[in-house]
Structures are given as C-alpha cells and as structure tokens.
C-alpha positions as CSV (number, residue, x, y, z in Angstrom):
1,M,1.5,135.4,125.9
2,L,2.1,131.7,125.7
3,L,1.1,130.3,129.1
4,D,1.5,126.8,130.3
5,L,-1.3,125.3,132.2
6,E,1.0,123.3,134.7
7,L,3.3,125.9,136.4
8,P,5.3,125.0,139.6
9,D,3.4,127.2,142.1
10,V,0.2,128.2,140.5
11,H,-2.2,127.0,137.7
12,G,-2.2,128.8,134.3
13,F,-5.9,129.7,134.6
14,E,-5.1,131.8,137.9
15,V,-2.3,133.6,136.1
16,C,-4.7,134.6,133.3
17,R,-7.3,135.8,135.8
18,R,-4.8,138.0,137.6
19,L,-3.5,139.3,134.2
20,R,-7.0,140.1,133.1
21,A,-7.5,142.1,136.5
22,E,-4.7,144.6,135.5
23,A,-5.8,147.4,133.3
24,R,-2.5,147.6,131.5
25,N,-2.7,143.9,130.6
26,A,-6.4,143.5,130.0
27,H,-6.0,143.2,126.2
28,C,-3.1,141.0,126.2
29,A,-3.9,137.8,124.0
30,V,-3.2,134.6,126.1
31,I,-2.6,131.3,124.3
32,F,-2.6,128.3,126.6
33,V,0.0,125.4,126.1
34,T,-0.7,121.9,127.7
35,A,0.1,118.2,127.1
36,H,-3.3,117.3,128.0
37,A,-6.0,117.1,125.2
38,D,-9.0,117.9,127.4
39,H,-12.1,119.5,125.8
40,D,-13.2,120.7,129.2
41,N,-9.9,122.4,129.8
42,E,-10.2,124.2,126.5
43,L,-13.6,125.6,127.3
44,A,-12.4,126.7,130.8
45,A,-9.4,128.4,129.2
46,L,-11.7,130.5,127.0
47,D,-13.8,131.3,130.0
48,V,-10.9,132.8,132.0
49,G,-9.8,134.9,128.9
50,G,-7.7,132.8,126.7
51,V,-7.9,133.2,123.0
52,D,-6.5,129.9,121.8
53,F,-5.0,126.5,122.8
54,I,-1.7,124.7,121.6
55,H,-0.9,121.2,122.5
56,K,2.4,119.6,123.3
57,P,4.6,118.6,121.8
58,I,4.5,122.0,120.1
59,N,4.3,122.0,116.3
60,M,6.2,125.1,115.6
61,P,4.7,126.1,112.2
62,V,1.2,125.8,113.8
63,A,2.2,127.7,117.0
64,R,3.8,130.5,114.7
65,A,0.7,130.7,112.5
66,R,-1.5,131.0,115.6
67,V,0.6,133.6,117.3
68,E,0.8,135.7,113.9
69,T,-3.1,135.4,113.6
70,Q,-3.6,136.9,117.1
71,L,-1.0,139.7,116.4
72,R,-2.9,140.5,113.1
73,L,-6.2,140.6,115.0
74,R,-4.6,142.9,117.6
75,R,-3.3,145.4,114.9
76,Q,-6.7,145.4,113.2
77,L,-8.5,145.9,116.6
78,D,-6.0,148.7,117.4
79,A,-6.7,150.4,114.0
80,L,-10.5,150.1,114.6
81,H,-10.0,151.7,118.1
82,R,-8.0,154.5,116.5
83,S,-10.6,155.1,113.8
84,Q,-13.4,155.1,116.5
85,A,-11.3,157.5,118.6
86,D,-11.0,159.9,115.7
87,I,-14.7,159.8,115.0
88,Q,-15.5,160.2,118.7
89,A,-13.1,163.2,118.8
90,I,-14.8,165.0,115.9
91,I,-18.4,164.2,117.3
92,D,-17.4,165.4,120.7
93,H,-16.8,168.9,119.2
94,V,-20.2,169.1,117.9
95,P,-22.2,171.5,120.2
96,A,-25.1,169.1,120.5
97,L,-26.0,165.7,122.2
98,I,-25.6,163.0,119.6
99,G,-26.3,159.3,120.4
100,Y,-27.5,156.0,118.9
101,W,-30.2,153.7,120.6
102,D,-30.9,150.3,119.3
103,A,-34.2,148.6,119.0
104,E,-34.0,147.5,122.7
105,L,-33.4,151.1,123.7
106,R,-29.8,150.4,124.6
107,N,-27.2,152.9,123.9
108,R,-24.5,152.1,121.3
109,F,-22.9,155.5,120.9
110,A,-23.0,158.9,122.7
111,N,-20.8,162.0,122.7
112,S,-19.3,163.9,125.5
113,A,-22.2,166.6,125.3
114,Y,-24.3,164.1,127.4
115,T,-22.2,164.6,130.6
116,P,-23.2,168.1,131.5
117,W,-26.9,167.2,130.8
118,F,-27.1,163.9,132.4
119,G,-24.0,163.5,134.6
120,L,-22.6,160.4,132.8
121,P,-19.5,160.3,130.6
122,P,-20.0,158.4,127.2
123,S,-18.1,155.3,128.5
124,Q,-20.7,155.0,131.2
125,I,-23.7,155.5,128.9
126,R,-23.0,152.8,126.3
127,G,-25.0,149.7,126.9
128,K,-27.4,151.4,129.2
129,H,-31.1,151.5,128.7
130,L,-32.4,154.8,127.7
131,R,-34.5,154.9,131.0
132,E,-31.3,154.5,133.1
133,V,-29.7,157.6,131.3
134,I,-32.6,160.1,131.2
135,G,-34.6,158.9,134.2
136,D,-38.2,157.5,134.7
137,V,-40.0,160.7,134.5
138,R,-38.4,161.9,131.3
139,F,-38.6,158.4,129.7
140,I,-42.3,158.4,130.4
141,A,-42.8,161.8,129.0
142,D,-40.9,160.9,125.8
143,S,-42.3,157.5,125.5
144,P,-44.8,158.4,122.7
145,H,-41.9,160.0,120.5
146,I,-39.7,157.1,121.3
147,Q,-42.3,154.5,120.1
148,G,-43.0,156.6,117.0
149,A,-39.2,156.4,116.3
150,L,-39.2,152.7,116.8
151,R,-42.1,152.5,114.2
152,G,-39.8,154.3,111.7
153,E,-41.3,157.8,112.1
154,S,-39.0,160.8,112.5
155,Q,-39.7,162.7,115.7
156,L,-39.1,166.5,116.5
157,F,-40.0,167.7,120.0
158,E,-38.8,169.9,123.0
159,R,-37.9,168.9,126.4
160,E,-37.0,170.5,129.8
161,V,-34.1,168.8,131.7
162,L,-33.0,169.3,135.2
163,T,-29.2,168.8,135.0
164,P,-27.1,167.2,137.7
165,S,-25.9,170.7,138.8
166,G,-29.5,171.8,139.4
167,E,-29.8,174.0,136.3
168,V,-33.0,173.9,134.2
169,R,-32.2,173.6,130.5
170,F,-34.2,173.0,127.4
171,G,-33.4,171.0,124.5
172,Q,-34.8,170.4,121.0
173,V,-34.7,166.6,120.4
174,S,-34.8,164.9,116.8
175,L,-35.2,161.2,116.5
176,V,-34.3,159.8,113.2
177,P,-35.1,156.0,112.7
178,D,-32.4,153.7,111.4
179,V,-34.3,151.7,108.8
180,R,-32.4,149.1,106.9
181,E,-33.9,146.4,104.7
182,G,-37.5,147.4,105.9
183,R,-36.6,146.9,109.6
184,V,-35.9,149.5,112.1
185,H,-32.8,148.7,114.0
186,G,-32.8,151.9,116.3
187,F,-32.7,155.5,116.0
188,F,-30.3,158.4,116.1
189,A,-31.0,161.0,118.6
190,L,-29.8,164.6,118.3
191,M,-30.5,167.3,121.0
192,T,-29.5,170.9,120.6
193,D,-29.6,173.4,123.5
194,I,-32.4,175.9,123.1
195,T,-32.3,177.1,126.6
196,A,-31.3,180.7,125.4
197,R,-34.3,180.7,123.0
198,R,-36.7,179.5,125.6
199,Q,-35.5,181.9,128.2
200,A,-35.8,184.7,125.7
201,E,-39.4,183.6,125.1
202,Q,-40.1,183.5,128.7
203,A,-38.6,186.9,129.3
204,L,-40.7,188.2,126.3
205,H,-43.8,186.8,128.0
206,D,-43.0,188.3,131.3
207,N,-41.8,191.7,130.1
208,A,-43.8,192.3,126.9
209,R,-43.6,196.0,126.6
210,L,-39.9,196.3,127.5
211,M,-38.9,193.5,125.3
212,A,-41.0,194.7,122.3
213,S,-39.1,198.0,122.2
214,R,-35.8,196.1,122.5
215,I,-36.7,193.6,119.8
216,V,-37.6,196.5,117.5
217,Q,-34.2,198.0,118.2
218,L,-32.2,194.9,117.6
219,A,-34.2,194.5,114.3
220,E,-33.5,197.9,113.0
221,R,-29.9,198.4,114.4
222,D,-26.5,197.2,113.2
223,A,-25.1,195.1,116.0
224,L,-21.6,196.2,115.4
225,T,-22.0,200.0,115.0
226,D,-25.5,200.6,116.4
227,L,-26.3,202.5,113.2
228,P,-29.5,201.9,111.4
229,N,-29.4,198.6,109.4
230,R,-30.8,198.0,106.0
231,T,-34.5,197.6,107.3
232,L,-34.3,200.9,109.1
233,I,-32.5,202.6,106.3
234,N,-35.3,201.7,103.9
235,V,-38.0,203.0,106.4
236,R,-36.0,206.4,106.7
237,L,-35.7,206.6,103.1
238,G,-39.4,206.0,102.5
239,N,-40.3,208.7,105.1
240,A,-37.9,211.2,103.6
241,I,-39.7,210.7,100.2
242,L,-43.0,211.4,101.8
243,R,-41.9,214.5,103.5
244,A,-40.1,215.7,100.3
245,Q,-43.3,215.1,98.3
246,Q,-45.3,217.2,100.8
247,D,-42.8,220.1,101.2
248,G,-41.4,219.9,97.7
249,Y,-37.6,219.7,98.7
250,R,-34.7,217.8,97.4
251,F,-32.5,215.2,99.4
252,A,-29.4,213.2,98.6
253,V,-28.5,209.6,99.2
254,L,-24.8,208.9,99.4
255,V,-23.3,205.2,99.5
256,L,-19.9,205.1,100.8
257,D,-17.6,202.1,100.6
258,V,-14.1,201.3,101.9
259,D,-11.6,200.6,99.1
260,R,-10.1,197.1,99.3
261,F,-11.3,196.6,102.8
262,Q,-11.1,192.8,102.4
263,Y,-7.3,193.2,102.5
264,V,-7.5,194.5,106.0
265,N,-9.6,191.6,107.2
266,D,-7.4,189.1,105.4
267,S,-4.2,190.5,106.7
268,Q,-5.0,191.9,110.0
269,G,-8.2,189.7,111.1
270,H,-11.8,190.6,111.3
271,A,-11.5,191.8,114.9
272,T,-9.2,194.7,113.6
273,G,-11.6,195.2,110.7
274,D,-14.6,195.6,113.2
275,L,-12.7,198.2,115.2
276,L,-12.1,200.1,112.0
277,L,-15.7,200.1,111.0
278,Q,-16.8,201.3,114.4
279,A,-14.3,204.3,114.2
280,M,-15.6,205.1,110.7
281,A,-19.2,204.9,111.9
282,E,-18.3,207.4,114.7
283,R,-16.5,209.9,112.4
284,L,-19.5,209.8,109.8
285,S,-22.0,210.4,112.7
286,L,-19.9,213.4,114.1
287,N,-19.7,215.1,110.7
288,L,-23.5,215.1,109.9
289,R,-26.4,217.3,110.9
290,A,-28.9,216.1,113.4
291,A,-31.5,215.7,110.8
292,D,-29.4,213.6,108.6
293,M,-28.8,209.8,108.9
294,V,-25.9,207.4,108.5
295,G,-26.7,203.7,108.4
296,R,-24.8,200.4,107.8
297,P,-26.6,197.9,105.6
298,G,-23.7,195.5,105.9
299,G,-20.1,194.7,105.1
300,D,-17.9,197.9,104.7
301,E,-20.7,199.9,103.2
302,F,-22.4,203.1,104.7
303,V,-25.6,204.9,103.6
304,I,-26.0,208.5,104.3
305,L,-29.2,210.5,103.9
306,L,-28.9,214.2,103.5
307,E,-32.0,216.0,104.2
308,H,-32.8,219.4,102.4
309,A,-30.0,219.0,99.8
310,D,-31.0,222.3,98.2
311,S,-28.1,222.5,95.8
312,D,-25.4,220.3,94.2
313,E,-22.8,222.6,95.8
314,M,-24.1,221.8,99.4
315,V,-23.8,218.1,98.5
316,V,-20.3,218.4,97.2
317,Q,-19.3,220.1,100.4
318,V,-20.6,217.4,102.6
319,A,-19.2,214.6,100.5
320,D,-15.7,216.3,100.6
321,K,-16.1,216.8,104.4
322,L,-17.2,213.2,105.0
323,L,-14.4,211.8,102.8
324,A,-11.9,213.9,104.5
325,A,-13.0,212.8,107.9
326,V,-13.0,209.0,107.2
327,S,-9.9,209.1,105.2
328,A,-7.7,210.5,108.0
329,P,-5.3,207.9,109.4
330,Y,-6.7,205.3,112.0
331,E,-4.6,203.8,114.8
332,I,-5.8,200.4,116.0
333,D,-3.7,198.5,118.6
334,G,-0.6,200.6,117.9
335,K,-0.9,200.1,114.0
336,R,-1.6,202.9,111.6
337,F,-4.1,202.3,108.8
338,D,-4.4,204.7,105.9
339,L,-7.6,203.9,104.0
340,T,-9.3,205.3,101.1
341,F,-13.0,205.4,100.3
342,S,-15.4,205.6,97.1
343,M,-18.7,207.2,97.2
344,G,-21.8,207.2,94.9
345,I,-24.4,209.9,95.1
346,C,-27.9,210.4,93.6
347,L,-30.6,213.1,94.2
348,Y,-34.4,212.9,94.9
349,P,-36.4,213.4,92.8
350,D,-33.9,214.1,89.9
351,D,-32.6,210.5,89.9
352,G,-35.4,208.4,91.3
353,Q,-38.7,208.7,93.2
354,D,-38.7,205.5,95.2
355,H,-36.1,204.1,97.6
356,E,-35.2,201.1,95.6
357,T,-34.4,203.2,92.6
358,L,-32.4,205.7,94.7
359,M,-30.5,202.9,96.3
360,S,-29.7,201.1,93.0
361,R,-28.6,204.4,91.2
362,A,-26.3,205.4,94.2
363,D,-24.8,201.9,94.0
364,A,-24.3,202.4,90.3
365,A,-22.6,205.8,90.9
366,L,-20.4,204.1,93.6
367,H,-19.4,201.4,91.0
368,R,-18.4,204.0,88.5
369,A,-16.3,205.9,91.2
370,K,-14.5,202.6,91.8
371,A,-14.0,201.9,88.2
372,A,-12.5,205.4,87.8
373,G,-9.8,204.6,90.2
374,R,-11.4,204.7,93.7
375,N,-10.7,207.4,96.4
376,R,-13.4,209.7,95.0
377,Y,-17.1,210.3,94.6
378,Q,-19.3,210.1,91.7
379,F,-22.7,211.7,91.0
380,Y,-25.3,209.4,89.2
381,V,-25.8,210.5,85.6
382,A,-27.8,208.8,83.0
383,E,-24.7,207.3,81.4
384,I,-24.2,205.2,84.4
385,G,-27.2,203.2,83.1
386,D,-24.6,202.0,80.6
387,L,-23.3,199.6,83.4
388,I,-26.7,197.9,83.2
389,L,-26.4,197.9,79.4
390,A,-22.9,196.5,79.7
391,R,-24.3,193.5,81.5
392,H,-26.7,192.8,78.8
393,A,-24.0,193.2,76.2
394,L,-22.0,190.6,78.1
395,E,-24.8,188.2,78.0
396,R,-25.2,188.9,74.2
397,H,-21.4,188.2,73.8
398,L,-21.6,185.0,75.9
399,R,-24.4,183.7,73.7
400,D,-22.4,184.5,70.6
401,A,-19.2,182.8,72.1
402,M,-21.3,179.7,72.6
403,D,-22.3,179.9,68.9
404,Q,-18.8,180.5,67.7
405,Q,-17.1,178.0,70.0
406,L,-14.8,180.5,71.6
407,F,-14.6,178.6,74.8
408,T,-11.6,176.3,75.7
409,V,-10.7,174.1,78.5
410,H,-7.6,174.5,80.6
411,Y,-6.2,171.9,83.1
412,Q,-4.5,172.0,86.4
413,P,-2.6,168.9,87.7
414,Q,-3.3,167.1,91.0
415,I,-0.2,165.7,92.5
416,D,0.2,163.0,95.2
417,A,2.6,164.4,97.7
418,G,4.0,161.0,98.8
419,S,4.7,159.3,95.6
420,R,5.1,162.6,93.6
421,R,2.9,161.2,90.9
422,I,0.3,163.1,88.9
423,V,-2.9,161.4,89.8
424,G,-5.4,163.6,88.2
425,V,-6.2,167.0,86.6
426,E,-9.1,169.4,87.1
427,A,-10.9,170.8,83.9
428,L,-11.4,174.6,84.0
429,V,-13.4,176.5,81.4
430,R,-11.8,179.6,79.8
431,W,-13.4,182.2,77.3
432,V,-11.0,183.8,74.9
433,R,-12.9,186.5,72.9
434,A,-12.3,186.8,69.2
435,D,-9.8,189.8,69.8
436,G,-7.7,187.4,72.1
437,Q,-9.0,189.0,75.3
438,L,-9.4,186.5,78.2
439,V,-12.7,186.9,80.1
440,P,-12.3,186.0,83.8
441,P,-14.5,182.9,84.8
442,A,-15.8,185.1,87.8
443,Q,-17.5,187.3,85.2
444,F,-19.1,184.8,82.8
445,V,-19.7,181.6,84.8
446,P,-22.3,183.3,87.2
447,L,-23.9,185.1,84.2
448,A,-24.0,181.8,82.4
449,E,-26.0,180.3,85.2
450,E,-28.3,183.3,85.4
451,C,-29.2,183.2,81.7
452,G,-29.5,179.4,81.4
453,L,-26.3,178.8,79.3
454,I,-24.4,176.8,81.9
455,V,-26.0,173.6,80.9
456,P,-24.7,173.6,77.3
457,L,-21.5,175.2,78.5
458,G,-21.0,172.5,81.1
459,K,-21.8,169.7,78.4
460,F,-19.1,171.2,76.2
461,V,-16.5,171.2,79.2
462,L,-17.4,167.6,80.1
463,R,-17.1,166.4,76.5
464,E,-13.8,168.2,75.9
465,A,-12.3,167.1,79.1
466,C,-13.1,163.3,78.5
467,R,-11.8,163.6,74.9
468,Q,-8.5,165.0,76.2
469,A,-8.2,162.5,78.9
470,R,-8.6,159.7,76.4
471,A,-6.1,161.4,74.1
472,W,-3.5,161.3,76.9
473,N,-4.4,157.5,77.4
474,D,-3.7,156.9,73.7
475,A,-0.5,158.9,73.9
476,G,0.8,156.4,76.4
477,L,0.7,158.7,79.4
478,P,-0.3,157.1,82.9
479,P,-4.1,157.0,83.4
480,M,-5.2,160.0,85.4
481,R,-8.4,161.1,86.9
482,M,-10.3,163.9,85.2
483,A,-12.1,166.2,87.6
484,V,-14.9,168.1,86.0
485,N,-17.1,170.8,87.9
486,I,-20.8,170.4,87.6
487,A,-23.1,173.3,88.3
488,A,-26.3,172.8,90.2
489,S,-28.6,173.6,87.2
490,Q,-26.5,170.8,85.2
491,F,-26.9,168.3,88.0
492,V,-30.7,168.8,88.4
493,D,-31.2,168.6,84.6
494,K,-33.3,165.5,83.8
495,G,-31.1,164.4,81.1
496,F,-27.9,164.7,83.1
497,V,-27.0,161.1,83.7
498,E,-27.8,160.1,80.0
499,M,-25.7,163.0,78.9
500,V,-22.7,161.8,81.1
501,T,-23.2,158.3,79.8
502,T,-23.3,159.2,76.1
503,T,-20.2,161.5,76.6
504,L,-18.2,158.5,78.0
505,A,-19.4,156.3,75.1
506,Q,-18.6,158.8,72.5
507,T,-15.0,159.7,73.9
508,G,-14.1,156.2,75.0
509,L,-12.9,157.3,78.4
510,P,-13.3,154.6,81.2
511,A,-15.7,155.9,83.7
512,S,-13.4,155.0,86.5
513,Q,-11.2,157.9,85.2
514,L,-14.0,160.5,85.5
515,E,-14.7,162.5,88.7
516,L,-17.5,164.9,88.9
517,E,-17.4,167.8,91.5
518,I,-20.5,169.2,92.9
519,T,-21.0,171.7,95.7
520,E,-22.5,171.0,99.0
521,G,-25.5,173.1,98.2
522,T,-26.3,171.0,95.2
523,L,-26.8,168.0,97.4
524,L,-29.5,169.8,99.3
525,I,-31.7,170.8,96.3
526,D,-33.7,167.6,96.3
527,A,-32.1,164.9,98.6
528,Q,-34.1,162.0,97.2
529,R,-33.5,162.8,93.6
530,T,-29.8,163.6,94.4
531,R,-29.5,160.2,96.0
532,A,-30.9,158.5,92.8
533,V,-28.7,160.5,90.5
534,L,-25.5,159.8,92.5
535,D,-26.3,156.2,92.6
536,D,-26.7,156.1,88.9
537,L,-23.4,157.8,88.5
538,K,-21.8,155.4,90.9
539,R,-23.1,152.3,89.0
540,L,-21.2,153.6,86.0
541,G,-18.0,153.7,88.0
542,I,-17.7,157.5,88.2
543,S,-16.3,159.1,91.3
544,I,-18.1,161.8,93.2
545,A,-16.3,164.8,94.9
546,I,-17.6,167.5,97.0
547,D,-16.0,170.7,95.8
548,D,-15.1,173.7,98.2
549,F,-15.9,171.6,101.3
550,G,-16.5,173.6,104.4
551,T,-17.7,176.8,102.8
552,G,-21.4,175.8,102.4
553,Y,-23.7,173.4,104.4
554,S,-21.0,171.2,105.7
555,S,-22.8,168.3,107.3
556,L,-21.7,164.8,108.6
557,S,-25.3,163.5,107.8
558,Y,-24.9,164.0,104.0
559,L,-21.5,162.3,104.0
560,K,-23.3,159.4,105.4
561,R,-26.4,159.6,103.2
562,F,-24.8,160.2,99.9
563,P,-22.1,158.0,98.0
564,I,-19.2,160.5,98.2
565,D,-15.6,159.5,97.3
566,V,-13.6,162.7,97.6
567,L,-13.6,165.9,99.7
568,K,-11.9,169.0,98.1
569,I,-10.6,171.4,100.9
570,D,-11.4,175.0,99.7
571,Q,-8.5,177.3,98.9
572,S,-9.9,179.9,101.3
573,F,-8.9,177.6,104.1
574,V,-5.5,176.5,102.6
575,R,-4.6,180.2,101.9
576,D,-4.3,181.1,105.6
577,V,-3.7,177.7,107.1
578,L,-0.2,178.8,108.3
579,T,-1.4,182.1,109.9
580,D,-4.9,181.5,110.9
581,P,-5.6,179.1,113.8
582,S,-9.3,178.8,112.9
583,D,-8.4,177.8,109.3
584,A,-5.8,175.3,110.5
585,A,-8.3,173.7,113.0
586,I,-10.9,173.4,110.2
587,V,-8.3,171.9,107.8
588,S,-7.2,169.4,110.5
589,A,-10.8,168.5,111.2
590,I,-11.7,167.9,107.6
591,I,-8.6,165.7,107.0
592,K,-9.4,163.6,110.2
593,M,-13.0,163.2,109.3
594,A,-12.2,162.1,105.8
595,Q,-9.6,159.6,107.1
596,S,-12.2,158.2,109.5
597,L,-14.9,158.0,106.7
598,R,-12.3,156.5,104.3
599,L,-12.7,159.5,101.8
600,D,-10.1,160.8,99.4
601,L,-8.8,164.4,99.9
602,V,-7.6,167.0,97.6
603,A,-6.3,170.5,98.7
604,E,-6.9,173.3,96.5
605,G,-4.9,176.5,96.1
606,V,-1.5,175.2,97.3
607,E,0.8,178.0,96.4
608,R,3.7,177.8,98.8
609,E,6.1,175.1,99.8
610,A,5.2,175.6,103.6
611,Q,1.6,175.0,102.8
612,F,2.6,171.8,101.0
613,H,4.7,170.4,103.9
614,Y,2.0,171.3,106.5
615,L,-0.8,169.6,104.6
616,R,1.2,166.5,104.0
617,A,2.3,166.3,107.7
618,E,-1.5,166.5,108.5
619,G,-2.3,163.7,106.3
620,C,-3.5,165.3,103.1
621,E,-1.7,163.7,100.2
622,V,-3.4,165.0,97.0
623,M,-2.9,168.8,96.2
624,Q,-3.2,171.2,93.4
625,G,-2.2,174.8,93.0
626,Y,0.3,177.2,91.7
627,Y,3.1,175.6,93.8
628,F,3.0,172.8,91.1
629,S,1.4,174.2,88.1
630,R,-0.8,177.0,87.0
631,P,-3.8,175.9,84.8
632,G,-2.9,175.6,81.2
633,D,-4.2,174.4,77.9
634,A,-4.0,170.9,76.7
635,R,-0.6,171.4,75.0
636,T,1.1,173.2,77.9
637,I,-0.2,170.6,80.4
638,T,0.9,167.7,78.2
639,D,4.4,169.1,78.2
640,F,4.1,169.6,81.9
641,I,3.2,166.0,82.5
642,R,5.9,164.7,80.2
643,D,8.6,166.8,82.1
644,W,7.3,165.6,85.4
645,L,7.5,162.0,84.4
646,L,11.1,162.5,83.2
647,Q,12.1,164.2,86.4
648,A,10.4,161.4,88.4
649,A,12.2,158.8,86.4
C-alpha cells in the first residue's frame, strides 16, 4: 500500500494503525508518501508499522524499485512460512513432545503434542519462559537437568505431569544441548509418553503374583494365535528330549509353512492374513492329540511336536491329516482362499538329539519340500545336508568368480519427470557364470557380505561405474550422475575414502558426478566416524544418498546430523502407493520432509504410468524403474540414452 501522510479526514499514521489492527491486513507492507522531508516523521512511520518512505515529487523508478523490493521480500517471507508450516506439520505427527529452548530458556519451537500435556497450543508457547509452560514446581524439580543441558551435558530423566484434564501422565525427557562454535545456544527437548510403562510397573508392584503369571504367558505365547511362541517351543522340545531319553521312545518334529503367503498379505492386506493364520492355528490344534503341541515361532510358520511317534507310518498319517485339514478352502469376509502348504519332518533320535539340530533339520526338510514343488511334505534324509554343502559350493564359486572376473555392471537410468532428461544412472552388480547362467544378486550379495568379499566386489563396481561414466562423457553424452551402492562393511573399511579418491583420479570422473548410496543402518554403526567419513566425501564434491529410505531406522535426527543430499524412496512403498493408504501417506511425508530440508528425491521401482503421475503430482521429480528402462549392460543403456536424446530432441 502506498499511503499519503496528509489525507483529507485522517492522518496516514492513524490509517496504518487501523490497518495493522485487522488480522487480514496485518502483514500488508505500507510505504508512506509525503512532501515533507522530516527525519522524525520517518521514525514515527516505522513505529506505526510502515516499511519505507517515498518523498514527493515521486521519482517513479525509485518508487517502482522500492515497491518491487517489498513484494520480493513478501514472497520470500511467504515461502519461508510455507516451509515452516510443512516442517511443523511433519513434527506435529510425531507421537512425542518436541521443543527447542534457547539459552534464556525461552521457547523457539514446539509441536502440537504439548497441548494435551500442558494446555497450551504451540503458538502460545513460543517466546514463553520454560517456567511459564511447565509450572514452578516442575521447573524447580527439573532445574538440575536444565542447568546440566545449558552446560552442554545431555540429560535423560523421567517426570510425572498432571495434565490440565487432571490426568497423571509420565514422560521420559531427553535434553540435547545445541552446541555451536564452542557455545551452548540452547537445547532440544524430547519427551515421550511412558505412562503405559509406568502403570504396568505399578501394577506389577501391586499385583506381583498375578502379573508374574501373566508376564510368563505373554513371554511364551504368540499374541496373534495364543499358540506357544519360539521360546516355549524350545522349552517343550527340551522337555520332550528329556522324557524320550528316560523312557526310550521316538517323537517327531514337523515344520509347516504356507506356500507363497506373502502374496496374500500383499494382495489382501495383513488383516486378512492374520485372520487366515488364526484359522490355520485352530485347524491344526483340533487335529492333534492332547499330548502333542503346535506352536507358531513367527510369520506363516508352525511347529508341531508329535509325542510317541512309534513308526514312520504313524507320522505319515498325521502329516496327511494335518495337510488335508489346513488345505481345505478358507472363507474370510466373503472371499474364498485356496492355500497350499509345505512341511518338513525329522525324528528324534534318528535325525538329531538336541532341539537346535532337530529344528534346523526339520527346516532343511521343509526347504527341500518347497524346492520339490511345494504342497507336500518331506522327511529329513542325510542328502538334505547337501543344501548346506550347496551354500559352501556357492561361496567357492563366488571366490572363483572374483578371481576370473565374471562380474559385470548393469545400469538403470534415472529420469527427471518434469524435463524428461536422464539425470543419472544407478550401477548394479551382476554375476554371469562361465556357463552363461545369471546368478540373482539376492543370492550372492548377502553371501559376499558374510564371507568378506563385498569390499573387493564393491571396489570393482565403483571403478567400473566411474570408468563407464567417464566414457559417456568422452562420447559427448550429457553429464549424468553415477549412483553406486556402498555396503556397510565397505563404508567402515579404513581405506574407503582413499579408495574412492584413487578411483576418481584413475578414471578421470569429476567427483560432482559421483553419488554414493548408503543405507540408514550404515549411518548408525559409528556416528562419530560416519560423520568424519561423510565430511571427507563431501569435501571431494561427492553426493550422498540414503538408499531404501523409510525401511530401516528413519530419523529426522540423522538427516540433521549428517550431510545428506538425496533420499531414495524404497520400491516397497512405491509398489502399493496407489492401493495402500499407509504407503501413500509414508511417500507423501517423505516427499514433504525432503522438500522442507532441501533434499533431492529419487523414487525407485516405478513400473506403471499411474505410479509415475502420482509421484510427480506429489512433488517427486526423479524416478527410476521398469516404466522407463530395465537395468542393462553398458552397450544397452548407451543405446537407450542415445534413443532417449533423439526422442527428446
């Protein structure tokens, strides 16, 4: 607003005061206009809420420049408010009280979780002294911890709080000092509700004998089916071994597993899957003798203990009976489910004389049943030990493949949805055996980590990926970011940064084109060393990405503590983003958080056009997946890039 000081009926200062009193106009930028060059008038104008002063006669270029300056400031302020609102919305969904208090103990930030505890919304907490929010009694009680935080010492303690509704609640409080340049600027305060835990402890104290038996039951029973859990199964097996040793009889251990049960959970939801598991547990229990046991160690697996299994024929009859019972059709919420089951069987003392051996051999027999086509049972025989030998053989072949250089690198493009440019590729290791057979990465990568080969394998992948990226540069293709996965054991290797530096120097790839992907768990192995390694990599100019974000230890704290550039949304969320509200909510939260923290995003596993449009609408621009291109070798992806550039042109 351009406002003249001399108006016919009222002074410009009074107009500005009235304007400021109205909420809808409180943020309007007022520039006063006057013919009088009076320093006192200019100061008074600022006091009533003006932002600038223009003298008559008006110099239009100067006036235009000042107006544009105020509009630009308003747009920047609006963007800041939107960013703050996004961050506030995310923090408000965290089920804990989160706040920041400066060195004078005045609040600078609080989330909405404070309201039910202290009766004040965040807007009324900001600027208040800590004593005003939590009360004198609590402030005095917490004073030693507060003073410790202001000295730069982290604090962890528990407090009882009487809420405005009269409810007594308990919180675990963590104070983390904000130390910058050797000075404490304040502290972050996090309080989680431990009321349930404290009430349980009190109930345990008041009802010791009653609760002791209940706790034992909870510790030994599966919460979903009320069957014995893994702990009680092992106890029952141990007792059965003792009885069998004394009385000289045989018993059988059967491990039963639902074939492809994950499909049920993925297509129908975990609630339906849980109902099916409960129905299976009931059928198994009804078809066993009172002396026998059925337990659920977890997932879709059941363990059956058959006492006095005097003959193989008797075990076969029971196995047939159980498979027939659980394989009959199920009806859940009006839908019919026809499921098949596989079973592994071993006998005491023939196949083992301790519970660990019996369980492992029953599992080995189960895996043989599945390998034979599922929907059947398999007794343990000595040949099943070949499965264990096969694992050792695979390790031997893996070592030979390293020596013979049978590994190669495939690449999958990353596409900017807005510009339709290829902005990067991800390097993916592949093992093609001498006979041409492709070994799935899920088989050999975990094994490589177990047997210590992942470090040299990772070194090979990094070198080959950097070499290929430089080759694309030399061929005149637009510079692209090369993303390379780094295993935890690689990252913690003492020579890791030196190896990366040497690889970049040898291949001639600019560090700015290299992106290293690490998992969330890797960040937490050794926080201090992790920060040092990441800082070294950042100084080189390398980008850091968090791979499979949301599947591990997702935490706002490490996004703040570590120099992260990119978040990769895991394909497990993208897969069902159109059908699963939970996955959609997680994806939306990750995107908003990344935008607020100014982090780049890459969505993995985009396979359908609908997923592409959904993610783009939510604000995720960079994607990779079968919708654009499957991973391919260097020649295949080179052709893909050239074709893509021609289409874009």
